[in-house]
N, C-alpha and C positions, 0 to 999 in steps of 0.2 A: 504494500500500500504506500502510495506516495505521500509526502508531507507538503504542506503549504505554508509559506512564510510571507508575512506582510507587516508593513508599518501601520500601527493602529493609532499612534499619536506622534506628532513631531513639532519641534520648534516652539516650545512653551516657555516664555521668559517672564519672570516676575518683574514688576516695575521698580522694585527696590525700596519700597516705602514701608516695609514690615507689616503691611496689612495681610490678612489671610485671603488668598485667592483660591478658588476652586475651579476645576475643569472636569467635566464629564464628557468622555469621548463618545464618538459615534459607535453604533452597534456593528459588530463583525460576526460573521458566521463561525460558530463553533463546531466541534465534531458531531454533535447531535443533529445539526442542520443537514449534514451529509449522510447521516445514518451509520456512521462509523461505530464500531463496537468497543474500541479501546478507550475512547474519551480522553486520550493523553494530549495535554497542551503544555507548551513552554512559552514563557514570556520573559523578555529581556528589557530591563530598565536601563537606559543610557543617559547619564547625567553629565552635563558639561560643567566646566569650572576649574578652579584652582584653589589654593589655600586662602586666597582673598575673596573669592566669589564662588561659594559652594551652595548646594541645595539643602534647604531645611524644610521638611514637610513629610507628608505621607502619600504613598502610592499604593493602590490596591486594585485588584481585578473584581469586577462584578459580572454576574451571569444570570441567565433566565432560561427556563424551560418552555416559556410561552413562544408560540410562533409569531404572534403579533403583540409584543410586549407593551404594557403601559408603565408608567413610572413606578407603580406599586409592585410590579413583577420582578424587579431586580433585587439580588441579594449579593452579599460579599462572599467571595470564594475563599474558603479556609486555606491558610498557608501562603497567601499571595500578598499580604500586607507588608510593606517595607516602611519603617519609620527612620528618617534620616535627620541628622543634626550636623550640618556642614559637610556633606558628602559630595564627592564627585567620582565618577567611574561607572562601572557596569555591574549589574547583578541579575542573575536569572532565578526564576521560580518555576517549578513544575506543579501542575495540578491536573487532576483527573475528574472527569464528569462528562456526561453526554449532554452538555449544554447546547441549546439551539443558538443562542447569541451570547457574546461576551463583549465587555467594554472596560475601559480603564477609568478610575476615579482618582483625582489628585487634589490634595489640599496642601498649600504651601505658603511660606512666608518669605522665601528668598531662593534665588537660583534659577537655573535653566535646565529643562529637559530637552535633550537632543532628539531622542526618539524612544518609542516603546515598540518592540517587535513582538509579534505573536507567531508561533510556529505550531502547527497541528497537522 
């Protein structure tokens, strides 16, 4: 079975004023959409910066089993939440579930997200 990789969020920069900004990404097809039985997903969080300009905030994946989801259908995927305090670099998370749709949710007070990649 082939895997599919795509950028699900890119180029998110905080204005630098220490306010809390939130970003809810668009929905992307998960393994359940394709009827795959393994439900295995990998997400990679890529954070830009250096020691003077790093990311502070939380990144998490959300998913739904609904084919036509409303805001109430989304839930946090266990094991995908990353809490950062002055972080830059990359981190990967694996999660399993036959989710129809997945999306990313970010809440942050500083820094820049280069991209978030989804592979399934």
